[in-house]
C-alpha positions as CSV (number, residue, x, y, z in Angstrom):
1,X,142.2,174.9,-7.5
2,X,145.3,173.4,-5.9
3,X,147.3,175.9,-3.8
4,X,150.6,176.9,-5.5
5,X,153.8,177.3,-3.5
6,X,154.8,180.8,-4.5
7,X,158.5,181.8,-4.2
8,X,159.7,185.0,-2.7
9,X,161.1,186.0,-6.1
10,X,157.6,187.1,-7.0
11,X,158.3,190.2,-4.8
12,X,159.8,192.6,-7.3
13,X,161.5,194.7,-4.6
14,X,163.3,191.6,-3.2
15,X,164.2,190.4,-6.7
16,X,165.8,193.7,-7.6
17,X,167.7,193.8,-4.3
18,X,169.0,190.3,-4.7
19,X,170.1,190.9,-8.3
20,X,171.9,194.1,-7.4
21,X,173.8,192.5,-4.6
22,X,174.7,189.5,-6.8
23,X,175.8,191.7,-9.7
24,X,178.0,193.9,-7.5
25,X,179.6,190.9,-5.9
26,X,180.1,189.2,-9.3
27,X,181.9,192.2,-10.8
28,X,184.1,192.6,-7.6
29,X,185.1,189.0,-7.3
30,X,185.7,188.4,-11.0
31,X,187.8,191.5,-11.1
32,X,189.7,190.2,-8.1
33,X,190.3,186.9,-9.9
34,X,191.6,189.0,-12.8
35,X,189.0,187.8,-15.3
36,X,187.6,191.3,-16.0
37,X,189.2,194.7,-15.9
38,X,187.1,197.7,-15.0
39,X,188.7,201.2,-15.5
40,X,188.4,204.1,-13.0
41,X,187.1,207.1,-15.1
42,X,186.7,209.6,-12.2
43,X,186.8,209.7,-8.4
44,X,185.4,206.4,-7.4
45,X,183.5,206.1,-10.7
46,X,184.2,202.9,-12.7
47,X,183.5,201.6,-16.2
48,X,183.6,198.0,-17.5
49,X,183.6,197.6,-21.3
50,X,183.0,194.1,-22.6
51,X,183.6,192.4,-25.9
52,X,179.9,192.0,-26.3
53,X,179.7,195.8,-26.7
54,X,177.9,196.1,-23.3
55,X,179.1,198.6,-20.8
56,X,178.6,198.6,-17.0
57,X,179.2,201.7,-14.8
58,X,179.3,201.8,-11.0
59,X,180.7,203.5,-7.9
60,X,183.4,201.7,-6.0
61,X,186.5,202.0,-3.9
62,X,189.4,199.6,-3.9
63,X,190.4,198.1,-0.6
64,X,193.9,197.1,0.6
65,X,193.5,193.6,-0.9
66,X,192.9,195.2,-4.3
67,X,189.2,194.2,-4.2
68,X,186.6,196.6,-5.6
69,X,183.9,197.4,-3.0
70,X,180.9,198.3,-5.1
71,X,177.7,200.1,-4.2
72,X,175.1,197.7,-5.5
73,X,172.6,200.6,-6.2
74,X,175.1,202.4,-8.4
75,X,175.5,199.6,-11.0
76,X,174.0,200.4,-14.4
77,X,174.1,198.6,-17.8
78,X,174.2,200.2,-21.2
79,X,172.1,199.4,-23.1
80,X,169.7,199.4,-20.3
81,X,167.2,196.7,-19.2
82,X,163.8,197.0,-17.5
83,X,165.4,195.9,-14.2
84,X,168.7,194.6,-12.8
85,X,169.6,191.2,-14.1
86,X,172.7,189.6,-12.6
87,X,172.5,186.5,-14.8
88,X,172.5,188.7,-18.0
89,X,175.9,190.0,-16.8
90,X,177.4,186.5,-17.3
91,X,176.0,186.3,-20.8
92,X,177.4,189.8,-21.5
93,X,180.9,188.8,-20.2
94,X,181.0,185.2,-21.5
95,X,184.1,185.8,-23.7
96,X,186.0,187.5,-20.9
97,X,185.1,184.6,-18.5
98,X,186.1,182.0,-21.1
99,X,183.0,179.8,-20.6
100,X,181.5,177.4,-23.1
101,X,177.8,177.7,-23.8
102,X,177.2,174.5,-21.8
103,X,179.0,175.8,-18.8
104,X,177.2,179.2,-19.0
105,X,173.8,177.5,-19.2
106,X,174.5,175.4,-16.1
107,X,175.9,178.5,-14.3
108,X,172.7,180.4,-15.0
109,X,170.8,177.6,-13.2
110,X,173.1,177.9,-10.2
111,X,172.6,181.7,-10.2
112,X,168.8,181.3,-10.4
113,X,168.8,179.0,-7.5
114,X,171.0,181.4,-5.5
115,X,168.7,184.3,-6.3
116,X,165.6,182.3,-5.2
117,X,167.3,181.5,-1.8
118,X,168.5,185.1,-1.4
119,X,165.0,186.5,-1.9
120,X,163.7,184.1,0.7
121,X,166.4,185.2,3.1
122,X,165.8,188.9,2.4
123,X,162.1,188.5,3.1
124,X,163.0,187.5,6.7
125,X,166.1,189.8,7.0
126,X,164.5,192.7,8.8
127,X,166.1,192.6,12.2
128,X,168.6,195.2,13.2
129,X,172.2,194.2,14.2
130,X,171.4,194.8,17.9
131,X,168.7,192.0,17.7
132,X,170.7,189.7,15.4
133,X,173.6,189.4,17.9
134,X,171.1,188.2,20.5
135,X,170.2,185.1,18.5
136,X,171.9,181.8,19.1
137,X,174.6,180.7,16.6
138,X,172.2,178.2,15.1
139,X,169.3,180.6,14.7
140,X,171.6,183.4,13.3
141,X,172.7,181.2,10.4
142,X,169.2,181.5,8.9
143,X,170.1,185.1,8.1
144,X,173.6,184.8,6.8
145,X,174.2,185.3,3.1
146,X,176.6,182.4,2.5
147,X,180.1,182.0,0.9
148,X,181.6,185.5,0.6
149,X,183.7,184.7,-2.5
150,X,181.4,182.6,-4.7
151,X,178.6,184.4,-6.6
152,X,176.4,181.3,-7.0
153,X,176.8,180.4,-3.3
154,X,173.4,178.6,-3.0
155,X,173.4,176.8,-6.4
156,X,172.1,173.5,-5.0
157,X,171.7,171.8,-8.4
158,X,169.2,169.1,-8.0
159,X,166.8,171.0,-5.7
160,X,163.7,172.9,-6.6
161,X,161.4,175.3,-4.8
162,X,159.9,172.7,-2.4
163,X,163.4,171.5,-1.4
164,X,164.6,175.1,-0.8
165,X,161.7,175.7,1.5
166,X,161.9,172.3,3.3
167,X,165.7,171.9,3.7
168,X,167.3,175.3,2.9
169,X,169.2,177.1,5.7
170,X,167.4,180.4,5.0
171,X,164.0,178.7,5.3
172,X,164.5,177.9,9.0
173,X,162.4,174.8,8.7
174,X,163.0,171.7,10.9
175,X,163.9,168.4,9.4
176,X,163.1,164.9,10.8
177,X,165.7,162.4,9.7
178,X,165.0,158.9,8.3
179,X,166.8,155.9,9.8
180,X,168.3,153.0,8.0
181,X,169.4,149.7,9.5
182,X,172.7,148.8,7.8
183,X,174.2,145.3,8.0
184,X,177.4,145.6,10.0
185,X,179.3,143.4,7.6
186,X,178.6,145.9,4.8
187,X,179.5,149.2,6.5
188,X,182.2,150.9,8.6
189,X,181.8,152.4,12.0
190,X,184.4,154.4,13.9
191,X,184.0,155.4,17.5
192,X,186.0,157.4,20.0
193,X,187.4,155.4,22.9
194,X,184.9,156.8,25.4
195,X,181.7,156.7,23.2
196,X,179.0,154.0,23.0
197,X,176.6,153.6,20.1
198,X,173.7,154.3,22.4
199,X,175.2,157.8,23.1
200,X,175.0,158.6,19.5
201,X,171.3,157.8,19.1
202,X,170.5,159.8,22.2
203,X,171.8,162.9,20.5
204,X,169.1,162.7,17.9
205,X,166.3,160.7,19.6
206,X,164.5,161.3,22.9
207,X,163.8,158.1,24.9
208,X,160.2,158.0,23.6
209,X,161.4,158.3,20.0
210,X,164.0,155.7,20.5
211,X,161.4,153.3,21.8
212,X,159.3,153.9,18.6
213,X,162.4,153.2,16.5
214,X,163.0,150.0,18.4
215,X,159.4,148.9,17.7
216,X,160.0,149.5,14.0
217,X,163.2,147.4,14.2
218,X,161.4,144.6,15.9
219,X,158.6,144.7,13.3
220,X,161.2,144.1,10.6
221,X,163.3,141.6,12.5
222,X,166.2,144.0,12.9
223,X,168.7,143.3,15.7
224,X,171.3,145.7,17.0
225,X,173.8,142.9,17.0
226,X,173.5,142.5,13.2
227,X,172.6,146.0,12.1
228,X,173.9,149.5,12.7
229,X,171.5,152.4,12.8
230,X,172.3,155.2,10.3
231,X,170.4,158.5,10.1
232,X,169.9,159.8,6.6
233,X,168.6,163.1,5.1
234,X,165.0,162.6,3.7
235,X,166.0,164.2,0.4
236,X,169.0,161.9,0.0
237,X,166.8,158.9,0.7
238,X,164.1,159.7,-1.9
239,X,166.4,161.0,-4.6
240,X,169.6,158.8,-4.3
241,X,169.5,156.0,-1.8
242,X,166.2,154.4,-2.7
243,X,167.4,154.0,-6.3
244,X,171.1,153.6,-6.2
245,X,171.0,151.2,-3.2
246,X,167.9,149.3,-4.4
247,X,169.7,145.9,-4.5
248,X,171.0,146.4,-1.0
249,X,167.4,147.1,0.1
250,X,166.1,144.1,-1.7
251,X,168.8,141.9,-0.1
252,X,168.0,143.3,3.4
253,X,171.5,144.6,3.7
254,X,169.8,148.0,4.2
255,X,166.3,148.3,5.7
256,X,164.4,151.6,5.9
257,X,162.8,152.0,9.3
258,X,161.1,155.3,8.9
259,X,161.3,158.9,10.2
260,X,162.1,159.4,13.9
261,X,163.7,161.9,16.3
262,X,164.0,165.5,17.1
263,X,163.5,168.3,14.6
264,X,166.9,169.2,13.1
265,X,167.9,172.6,11.8
266,X,170.0,172.9,8.6
267,X,173.1,175.1,9.2
268,X,175.1,177.1,6.6
269,X,176.6,174.0,5.0
270,X,173.1,172.5,4.5
271,X,174.3,168.9,5.2
272,X,175.2,169.7,8.9
273,X,172.1,169.8,11.1
274,X,171.8,170.9,14.7
275,X,169.2,169.6,17.1
276,X,166.7,172.4,17.2
277,X,165.0,171.0,20.3
278,X,168.1,170.1,22.4
279,X,170.9,172.4,21.0
280,X,173.5,171.0,23.4
281,X,173.3,167.6,21.6
282,X,175.6,166.6,18.8
283,X,175.3,167.9,15.3
284,X,175.0,165.4,12.5
285,X,176.7,165.7,9.1
286,X,175.0,163.9,6.3
287,X,175.6,163.4,2.5
288,X,173.6,165.6,0.1
289,X,174.4,164.7,-3.5
290,X,173.7,168.1,-4.8
291,X,176.2,170.4,-6.5
292,X,176.6,173.4,-4.1
293,X,179.2,176.2,-4.3
294,X,182.0,174.1,-5.8
295,X,181.4,170.4,-5.5
296,X,178.9,167.6,-4.6
297,X,178.4,167.5,-0.9
298,X,179.0,163.8,0.0
299,X,181.0,162.2,2.7
300,X,184.2,160.4,1.6
301,X,184.6,157.0,3.2
302,X,188.4,157.3,3.5
303,X,188.1,159.9,6.3
304,X,185.6,158.0,8.5
305,X,188.1,156.1,10.5
306,X,190.3,159.2,11.0
307,X,187.7,161.5,12.5
308,X,187.5,160.2,16.0
309,X,191.2,159.6,16.3
310,X,192.2,163.1,15.0
311,X,189.7,165.0,17.1
312,X,190.8,163.1,20.3
313,X,194.4,163.9,19.5
314,X,193.6,167.6,18.9
315,X,191.6,167.7,22.0
316,X,194.6,166.4,23.9
317,X,196.8,169.0,22.4
318,X,194.3,171.7,23.4
319,X,194.4,170.6,27.0
320,X,198.1,169.8,27.4
321,X,199.8,172.5,25.3
322,X,200.5,175.6,27.5
323,X,199.7,178.1,24.7
324,X,196.5,176.3,23.6
325,X,195.3,175.7,27.1
326,X,195.8,179.4,27.9
327,X,193.6,180.3,24.9
328,X,191.0,177.8,26.1
329,X,190.7,176.4,22.5
330,X,187.6,174.3,21.9
331,X,188.0,171.3,19.7
332,X,184.6,170.1,18.5
333,X,185.2,166.4,18.5
334,X,183.8,164.0,16.0
335,X,183.2,161.1,18.3
336,X,181.8,158.8,15.6
337,X,181.3,158.3,11.9
338,X,179.7,155.6,9.7
339,X,180.0,154.9,6.0
340,X,178.3,152.4,3.7
341,X,180.2,152.0,0.4
342,X,178.2,151.3,-2.8
343,X,179.1,147.7,-3.8
344,X,179.2,148.5,-7.5
345,X,180.6,152.0,-7.8
346,X,183.5,151.2,-5.5
347,X,184.7,148.7,-8.1
348,X,185.2,151.6,-10.5
349,X,188.5,153.3,-9.7
350,X,187.7,156.6,-11.4
351,X,184.0,156.7,-11.0
352,X,182.7,160.3,-10.3
353,X,183.2,161.0,-6.7
354,X,179.6,161.8,-6.1
355,X,178.7,158.1,-6.5
356,X,181.3,157.1,-3.9
357,X,180.0,159.4,-1.1
358,X,176.3,158.8,-0.9
359,X,175.7,157.1,2.4
360,X,177.3,157.8,5.7
361,X,177.2,160.2,8.6
362,X,179.5,162.0,11.1
363,X,178.5,163.0,14.6
364,X,180.1,166.2,15.9
365,X,180.0,168.0,19.2
366,X,177.9,171.2,19.3
367,X,179.4,174.5,20.4
368,X,176.4,174.9,22.7
369,X,177.6,171.9,24.7
370,X,180.9,173.8,25.6
371,X,179.5,177.2,26.5
372,X,179.3,178.7,30.0
373,X,176.0,180.3,31.0
374,X,177.2,183.8,30.2
375,X,178.8,183.0,26.8
376,X,177.4,183.0,23.3
377,X,178.9,181.9,20.0
378,X,178.9,183.1,16.4
379,X,180.5,181.9,13.2
380,X,183.4,184.0,12.1
381,X,181.6,184.5,8.8
382,X,178.8,186.3,10.6
383,X,181.0,189.1,11.8
384,X,181.0,190.8,8.4
385,X,177.3,190.1,7.9
386,X,175.2,193.3,7.6
387,X,171.7,193.9,8.8
388,X,169.0,195.3,6.6
389,X,170.3,198.8,7.1
390,X,173.9,197.9,6.1
391,X,175.3,197.9,9.6
392,X,177.9,195.1,10.2
393,X,177.4,192.7,13.1
394,X,181.0,193.1,14.2
395,X,180.3,196.8,15.0
396,X,177.4,195.8,17.2
397,X,179.6,193.3,19.1
398,X,182.2,196.0,19.6
399,X,179.6,198.4,20.8
400,X,178.2,195.8,23.3
401,X,181.7,195.1,24.6
402,X,182.5,198.7,25.6
403,X,186.0,198.2,24.2
404,X,187.7,200.4,21.6
405,X,187.9,198.8,18.1
406,X,191.6,198.2,18.4
407,X,191.3,196.5,21.8
408,X,188.4,194.4,20.6
409,X,190.4,193.3,17.5
410,X,193.5,192.5,19.6
411,X,191.3,190.1,21.6
412,X,189.8,188.6,18.5
413,X,193.2,187.9,16.9
414,X,194.6,186.5,20.2
415,X,191.6,184.2,20.5
416,X,191.6,183.0,16.9
417,X,194.7,183.6,14.8
418,X,197.2,182.7,17.5
419,X,195.9,179.2,18.3
420,X,195.7,178.5,14.6
421,X,199.2,179.7,14.0
422,X,200.5,177.8,17.0
423,X,199.0,174.6,15.8
424,X,200.8,175.2,12.5
425,X,204.2,176.1,13.8
426,X,204.4,173.8,16.8
427,X,202.6,170.7,15.3
428,X,202.7,171.2,11.6
429,X,198.9,171.2,11.4
430,X,197.0,173.2,8.8
431,X,193.2,173.8,9.3
432,X,191.4,175.4,6.4
433,X,190.1,178.2,8.7
434,X,187.3,179.6,6.6
435,X,184.3,181.3,8.2
436,X,182.2,178.2,8.8
437,X,185.0,176.1,10.4
438,X,185.8,178.8,13.0
439,X,183.3,179.7,15.7
440,X,184.0,182.7,18.0
441,X,182.9,182.5,21.6
442,X,182.1,185.8,23.3
443,X,181.2,187.1,26.7
444,X,179.3,190.4,26.8
445,X,180.4,191.0,23.3
446,X,184.1,190.5,24.1
447,X,186.0,187.7,22.1
448,X,187.1,185.0,24.6
449,X,188.1,181.9,22.7
450,X,187.2,179.9,19.6
451,X,186.0,176.5,18.5
452,X,187.4,174.6,15.6
453,X,185.8,171.8,13.6
454,X,185.8,169.8,10.4
455,X,188.9,167.5,10.5
456,X,187.9,165.2,7.7
457,X,189.2,166.8,4.6
458,X,189.9,170.3,5.9
459,X,192.9,169.4,8.1
460,X,196.4,168.7,6.6
461,X,199.9,168.0,8.0
462,X,203.3,169.1,7.0
463,X,205.0,166.9,4.3
464,X,207.8,166.1,6.8
465,X,207.0,164.5,10.1
466,X,207.5,166.8,13.1
467,X,208.4,165.2,16.5
468,X,205.3,166.9,17.9
469,X,203.1,164.7,15.7
470,X,204.2,161.5,17.3
471,X,200.9,161.0,19.1
472,X,199.1,160.6,15.8
473,X,199.0,157.0,14.4
474,X,200.9,156.5,11.1
475,X,197.7,155.1,9.6
476,X,195.9,158.3,10.2
477,X,198.8,160.4,8.9
478,X,198.6,158.5,5.6
479,X,194.9,159.4,5.2
480,X,195.5,163.1,5.7
481,X,196.9,165.4,3.0
482,X,200.6,166.3,3.4
483,X,202.0,169.5,2.1
484,X,205.3,171.4,2.2
485,X,205.3,174.2,4.7
486,X,205.3,176.9,2.0
487,X,201.9,175.5,0.8
488,X,200.5,174.6,4.2
489,X,200.8,178.2,5.4
490,X,198.1,179.1,2.9
491,X,195.5,177.2,5.0
492,X,195.8,180.3,7.3
493,X,196.8,183.0,4.7
494,X,194.1,182.1,2.2
495,X,191.7,180.0,4.3
496,X,191.4,182.7,7.0
497,X,193.1,186.0,6.0
498,X,191.7,186.2,2.5
499,X,188.4,184.4,3.0
500,X,187.5,185.9,6.4
501,X,189.6,188.9,7.5
502,X,189.5,190.5,4.0
503,X,185.7,191.0,4.5
504,X,185.9,191.9,8.2
505,X,188.5,194.6,7.5
506,X,186.4,196.0,4.6
507,X,183.3,196.1,6.7
508,X,185.1,198.1,9.4
509,X,186.7,200.4,6.7
510,X,183.2,201.3,5.6
511,X,182.6,202.4,9.2
512,X,185.8,204.5,9.1
513,X,188.3,202.2,10.8
514,X,191.4,202.2,8.6
515,X,192.5,198.9,7.1
516,X,196.1,199.6,7.9
517,X,195.2,199.9,11.5
518,X,193.4,196.6,11.3
519,X,196.4,194.7,9.9
520,X,198.9,196.6,12.0
521,X,197.0,195.3,15.0
522,X,197.1,191.8,13.6
523,X,200.8,192.1,12.9
524,X,201.5,193.3,16.5
525,X,199.6,190.3,18.0
526,X,201.6,187.9,15.8
527,X,204.9,189.6,16.6
528,X,204.1,189.4,20.3
529,X,203.4,185.7,20.0
530,X,206.6,185.1,18.1
531,X,208.6,187.0,20.7
532,X,207.2,184.8,23.4
533,X,208.2,181.6,21.5
534,X,211.9,182.0,20.5
535,X,212.2,178.2,20.4
536,X,210.0,178.2,17.2
537,X,212.1,180.8,15.3
538,X,213.0,178.3,12.6
539,X,209.4,177.3,12.2
540,X,208.3,180.9,11.9
541,X,210.6,181.3,8.9
542,X,208.9,178.3,7.3
543,X,205.4,179.6,8.1
544,X,206.0,183.3,7.3
545,X,202.7,185.3,7.7
546,X,204.5,188.6,7.0
547,X,205.8,187.8,3.5
548,X,205.4,190.6,0.9
549,X,203.3,188.5,-1.5
550,X,200.8,185.7,-1.1
551,X,199.1,183.5,-3.6
552,X,195.8,184.6,-5.2
553,X,193.4,181.6,-5.1
554,X,190.6,181.8,-7.8
555,X,187.5,179.8,-7.3
556,X,185.3,181.0,-10.2
557,X,188.0,180.3,-12.7
558,X,187.9,176.6,-11.9
559,X,184.2,176.3,-12.6
560,X,184.4,178.4,-15.8
561,X,187.3,176.3,-17.1
562,X,186.2,172.8,-15.9
563,X,182.5,173.2,-16.5
564,X,180.1,170.9,-14.9
565,X,181.4,167.5,-16.1
566,X,181.8,164.7,-13.6
567,X,185.2,163.9,-12.3
568,X,186.8,161.3,-9.9
569,X,188.1,164.0,-7.6
570,X,186.8,167.4,-6.3
571,X,188.0,170.4,-8.3
572,X,191.1,172.2,-7.2
573,X,191.4,176.0,-7.2
574,X,193.3,178.0,-9.8
575,X,196.0,180.6,-9.2
576,X,196.2,184.2,-10.3
577,X,199.0,186.7,-9.9
578,X,200.4,187.2,-6.4
579,X,198.6,189.4,-3.9
580,X,200.2,192.2,-1.9
581,X,200.1,191.0,1.7
582,X,198.3,193.6,3.9
583,X,200.2,192.4,6.9
584,X,203.5,193.3,5.1
585,X,202.0,196.7,4.0
586,X,200.9,197.5,7.5
587,X,204.4,196.8,8.9
588,X,205.9,199.0,6.1
589,X,203.5,201.9,5.9
590,X,205.5,203.7,3.2
591,X,204.9,200.8,0.8
592,X,202.5,201.7,-2.0
593,X,199.1,200.0,-1.8
594,X,195.9,200.5,-3.6
595,X,193.1,202.2,-1.8
596,X,190.7,204.9,-3.1
597,X,188.8,205.8,0.0
598,X,189.9,208.3,2.6
599,X,189.3,206.3,5.7
600,X,189.4,208.3,8.9
601,X,190.0,206.4,12.1
């Protein structure tokens, strides 16, 4: 009998644990997006009544953001089921969520994939926080539970069990890339001024492997003069490129050379891979035409030429600006990018964007290449990750540092929030600073500095040109998104405060560090920075982080309303009612705010 690849979901304990976590997260985030309205019936006891005549009960407290923090083990459904079923909840709440049957069916598939990945992660997730913080940034990402706001955060539509185990982050498997020879007249290549093509290949190929690749080129009469070498993900090749680009292959505009190079480790975004054998080498970002979290994960060609120029410019700012130089900001440069447009789909103005982004790559510096011997790094999203006993990693870092929680947070905000805010106020730059774009660098557990990345799509400029932007070519400015200041500020308020700090402050509150103290500390750091830069007072008014209310960005609403139909552009978030800004509340402690947990500091 042929051996069957058995998924971790066959372990009932893991299946129950994954479902309970997803159900608690779903109720919390859908309530935060104002789609469902649980009622508090007693001290920290809640009830959610649905139009389907199904009732859910659970224990929870409401944090300073108005988010319910739910005990997963407390959730019960009436009428009961034989076990916890997170997907059943979405059927029960279909009317409240406003989903069509078609959308609900597709969502259930995304949720099933997420549960499969979560069970696989939980099967490995047995290390205590004290051991997890000793892992390298790349290795730690195997244990992280993904996007904190989206319930189906490992949806990966288009993948099955084999792909999850071969290419999923949580699997920890190594991937050998395929290489295509692409005729130079058919593709685009952008290089930083100090980078040679040969340097790019060395990041992925040892000398011995490169010699093997050259032999394959010679066997197919491929010359470097006429062809560019492009690495591709093996799944993308077998499921998309071999069919969609068949004519290009037949005409020898593309030639598949085979699999070569070091083992590459998929990181949290799946399509970015680190060199598992030589971690200091560049990361590679590749298209994966699967629907994951909110969109298809391709690489848009319009940003390829911008990447090297933007990252060189930012790197110059980091070195020459006094405030940024003092913070020792690391800019993870993107020294090269390549893109091969599809000759047919590019003729269709409003073809679904997934067809326009299938073949390309971006080389990006690794954090490891910037670290001193005594430093280590961690994604910001890892700070609120908990070990198998429910203990947050941030608490272990604080313990390792020997600092008080308040002193540690002051160093964290100085190393991260201040450089981001300075880029915005001085240069009119907004970086969507979510937990994967920001990497914290520590020394003996103490926050020292940060690294920023992803400048192709997650970086925008002010609508009006600032004099400080003059070093950036106009052609690049035209490619980037331009927003009025009142919208650009949300790259920090929403991208970082809501998406990262909301979860960090909650994790600390569960360990009895009051949320008001957390945001008062942040406010003090911001006030200190502003006092040191009176020349930016007018800009501080434009980029007001202490405003009473901020926008509520809703991600689930978009999927429920738009469904899974193809579109020419990526979906945009929806807006809910305004949020009370915890920074404002912390500066005005007498202001009413919702909290139902007595947190002792």
